[in-house]
N, C-alpha and C positions, 0 to 999 in steps of 0.2 A: 785777400778779400777785406774790401772794409767795410765797415758797420757805423751806422748813424750813432752818436751820441747817445740821443733820446730813449737809445735801445735798452740800453747795456752801463753798467758801471766805468767810471774811467780806467784805461790801463797802466798798471803802477808802474815809476820809475822808467829809467831810459839810462844811457851811458854804455861806455865799454862794458864791463862786468855783467850786464844787465843783457846785453847783447851776445856776450857769449856763453849765458846758460840758455840763453831761447837758440844759438846753433847745438848746443849738445844734446837737448830734447827735439830739435829738428832731426839731426843725425841720428837719436835713437828711431825716430819714427818711422825712416829710410831704412835702420839695420832690423828692424822689428817685420816691418812690410817685405822685406826680402826671405826671412826666417817664413811667415804664413806660406809664400807660394814654393818653398823648399820642403813644409812638412807636412805629411796627411793625414795625422789626426786631427786638428785645428780647422782645417780644409774641410773634412768630413762634418764636425760639427756645426760649422756654419752653414752647410750646406741642410744638414737635418733641421736646424730650427729655421729653414727658409729664408736664411742671410746669406746665400752663397754668391749672390751678384756681389759682395763686397771684395768676393776673393776675386773674380773675374776682373771688376770697375774698381779702382784705384780712389778715385776721388769722388765727393768732396772729404770719405771719413776716413781712406789710410789705416784702414783697421788692422793688425799685425799681429805678433805670432812672438813671445818671451819664451826662449828657447829653456829649458830646465835645469842645467849648468850651472853653477854656483856666479861665476864671475863673466860669461860668453859677451854680454852686453860692454863692460867695465875694461875687459881686455882689448875688444873690438876700438873703442872710442878710446883708451889710452894710446892705442898706436895712432890714434887720428891725428893725435896732439891734443888733446883736452886732458886737463891738470887731474887729479886727484880730488880735490880741493874743487873743482867746478864742477866733476859728478856728483860728489856730496852734495854741493850748493844747488845745485840740479833736480834735486832728487833721485836721481837714476841711480844711486851707489851709497852702500853704507859700511861705516866700518868696523869689525867684528867685536867682539869683549874682548876674545882673548886676545886677539894683537891687532890691535889698531893700526897698522901702519897696511895690512891687508884689507881688502873693497870686496865686496861681492853685491850681485845686481839686486836692486828692491823687489823686482819682477823677476819670477822663474814661474817657468811652464803654465802661462796665462798667456788667454786671449787678449792683445792690447787695444783697448781704445783711446785714439789723445784724445787731449782736453784742448781747446782753444780760446785764447782772449779774445777779446770783441774785434781786434786789430785781424782777427783769424792766425793769432802765430801759436802755433804747441808748445803748452806751457807744462803740462803735465799727463797725465794719465791713469785711467780706470783698467784696472788688469781684472780678465775673470777666469775665476782656476778650473782646468779642466775637469769636468763630470765625473769622467770613470775614478778622481783621485781617491789611491787607498788613504791619504791622511788628509786628517780633518783638519778643513782650513777655512777661511773667509771666503766666502764665494767671490764678493767682490774686495779688491783692495784698491786703494788710493793715492798719490803721491801724495809724499809729506809736503807739509807747507813750507816753502820757499818764497825769495826774492821776488820772484814771478807767478808763483801761485799761491792761492787763497780757497780753498773749495768752496769757501761758504760763501765767495763774492761771485762765482761763474753757475750756467745753467749749463751740461752737456748739448750740444747740438743746437747751440744759437748762432755761433759762427757760422755754420755749415747750411744753415736754411736762411741765408740774408733776405733772396727773392722772395721765398713764403710769406717771411716775415712782414717786408714790406708791403707784400699786397694785402696784408690783413687778413691774413686768415687766422682760424681760432686757435689761442695756444692751448694745448694739452698738456698738465702734468705729470709725469709719469714715474717709474719709481728707479729705472735704470737704461744704461745704453739699449740693451738690445728691443725696450718699449721703443725706443726714441726712430730706431733706425725701420723697425714693425710699422709703425704709423710711417712714415716716410716712405717707405717701399709700397705702402697701400692707397697712395695718391698720387694720379702722373704729373710730369711736371709742366704738361700743357693746360692740366685744371685752371680753371677762374677760380673758385675756391675750396677750401678743403682743410685740413685740421694739422698742426705742424706741433709734435713733441717736441719738450723740453725737459730734462731730467736734473737734480740737485746731484752734485756731485760726492757730495755724502751722504748721511745714512737718510737725514730729516733736512725739510726744508728751512729756510734762513730769512732774516727779515731782510735782506741784502735779496734774496732771490725773490721772496715775492712780490719785491718792491720793482725788481726788472720787469715782471712778469705782467703787474698791474699796467705797467708802463710800455707794452708793446700794443701797435698800432689795432691787432687785433683783438687784442680783451676787451674793447667798447662791446664787440658782439658777444662777449662771454668767456670765461674761461673752466677749462673740463678736468678735473681728475680723474683718471685713469690706472687707480692701483687693482691689488693681489687683492680677491674676496677672500682676506685671510684677517686676523686680530692686528697682523701690523700695517696692512693696508686702512683698517679700519683708524688706525690711531694716525695716521698719515694724510688722510680725508679730513679726520678735525683736526689736526694743526694746520692745512690748508687753510681750511677756515677761518682758523682766527688770526693767521697771516695775511689773509687777503681780502677780508670784508670789512676792511676798513672803509670810513667812508672818504668821499664819495666810492661808491662802487663804480670798479669798472665798466661793467655787463653781467649778465648773472652767471653765479656762479653754481656749478654742476657737478656731477660725480656719474662716470659712466657704470653702467651695470654689467657685471661678468659673472661666469659662473665660479662656483667653490674652486677655489685655488687654480683658475685662470688667470693672463694679463694678456695685455697686448699683444707679447711675443710668442705666446702658445696659440692664439687665434691665429696667427700667421700661418701656425704650420698646418693648421686642418683645409679639407677640402672649400674652395672656394674659400679660402680665410680673410682675402684681401679685404671682400665685402662685406666678410662680417665684419669684419674691424669696423668698417667705415661706417656699420651700420650700428654698430654698438657707443660710438663716437656721438653718433649724430641722433638718431633715431631713439636708444634706448638710455638718453642722458636723462637725469633727472635731479631737480634743485637739489644742492649740496646740504643746506640747513637740513632736509627731509632728511638726509642720511643719519648726520649727526643728532639729531633726536633721535634714529634709530639705534645707534651706537649707543647712546647715554641708556637708552633704556634695558638694552640687551645688556649691557655690563650691571647694572642693576637685579634684574630677575638671574644673572647667574649669582650673585650674591646671594641673591633671596628669591630660592627659587620659589614661595609660594605669595612673595607680594601681593600680585593681583589677584589673589583668591578670595578676599575680602574688602571692607569699603574703607576701614583704615589702613590696608598696604596699596589699595589704588589711590588712596588721597595723597598719602604720601610719595606715591611716583608721580603724580601730577603735581606737586612743589618741587620735586628738583625739574622738570622739565619744561613746567612752565617760565622759567628765565629765557628761553628761546625765543619767547614768543617777543621779545623785546630785540633781539637781533634780525629782526626779520629786517626785508627791506620793503617792504611798502603794509599799510593795512591788509590790502587783498593776503598778501603773504601769509600774514601774522592771522588772519581769520584762517585761510585753510590747514595755518598748520596748528592751530586749536582744535580744529574739526581731526586731524591726526592723532593728536594727545587723545582724544576722545575714544576715536577708535581702537587706540593700542591698546589703551588702560580700561576699557570700558566704562570712566567713567563718567557723570553728566556733563552736560553743557555748564549747567551752575555750578559745577564743582572746579571746573579750567576758569570759571570767569571771576569766581572767587580768590583763588589762588593766585590770580592775575591780577587783580584789586589789590590786592594783599604783599602781594611782590613790588607793585611800583609804588606804595606806599610806605614798605620799606628802604627801599629806594632812595625818595625824594626825602625821606628823613634824614637820611647819612647825607646828603646833598646838604641840608639844612646848617648854617654854622651857630643859627641860635639854641638848635633843639638839644647838644649834650649841655650848654650851659643852663639852660631851662631844667633840665632833669639834675644836673648837682644842685640847683636853688631848693628843689623840691624835697631831695635828701635830707633828713634828721642828720645834724651832728652826731659823731660817732663818738662814745663815753670810753669808750673801753681800751682807745691805745691802738688800737686795731686799723 
């Protein structure tokens, strides 16, 4: 499935070695898919999460399952004619420390989500651990960096949803593959408009991924962040704001509101979950900068619980929050945000205005190349040798 180059970073590499790595990953996709059909537990988990359709329908996602054995995929692919070097180079196998000649699978006992490059070729995997695992392991693990894959450059779900992206559907930035699929299932293919979810392949959004989001056709209508309602989700929203707010803004930057501990994949499991998820992304989204301000104030109050109980504390909070006014997309947004600072801190309008003027004067002083020179000229010469 092709992808317009304006939507994505370029596809890296070419040649016979590159093609062999792609073939190895594609063979792994097919193998993992077959294992999913044969294993009850992963199928039951997907059904319980509202994702049972991914078992019945192979395309476009081709979700699979990595068995728990140490080297089931490696043994299968070696038998199929791939070399040990190719499997390691493709990020599918790794050498053990005790015996470098022994290979084991990178992914074991995990639901497998293939990651595709802009050309639609599978280049890597995101592996989700079994929920009832008795061993403490990361919830998701990512394929290592290879000649065909750099997790900081790709967004999960972009190659599979080209039709929706080209139709200028609103991009939604989510945490992981289950959230991408939840949003995908919440909209019918025949819909004239909707939301299309994408997720970073790593734990945080990168500059390259943010640039890809900003360049999507639907970004002109806005970009929505839809993360978990917890501390990690708050940090992800703050980071998304920093990376996406570059001028000119593609469109409104928004954040979807979820209940504490919930996310798009959780909503999908509820009665009428698809409609609830659509509503959360559309009607209950609010300006991302408002959320960033709320997060900043929450962290302040957590560190200083009595901060807003007296005038000095409220003034201090205002000074911390006021710089966000200068990140607003328009004067009207800045005024609305200033009113929010007044409401949240209990400070007066004049306090916010004075703090804003002081911040602006400081910023202008920092930009003036002659300020420091004049300050040096005004200082008396030191006579003590320090």
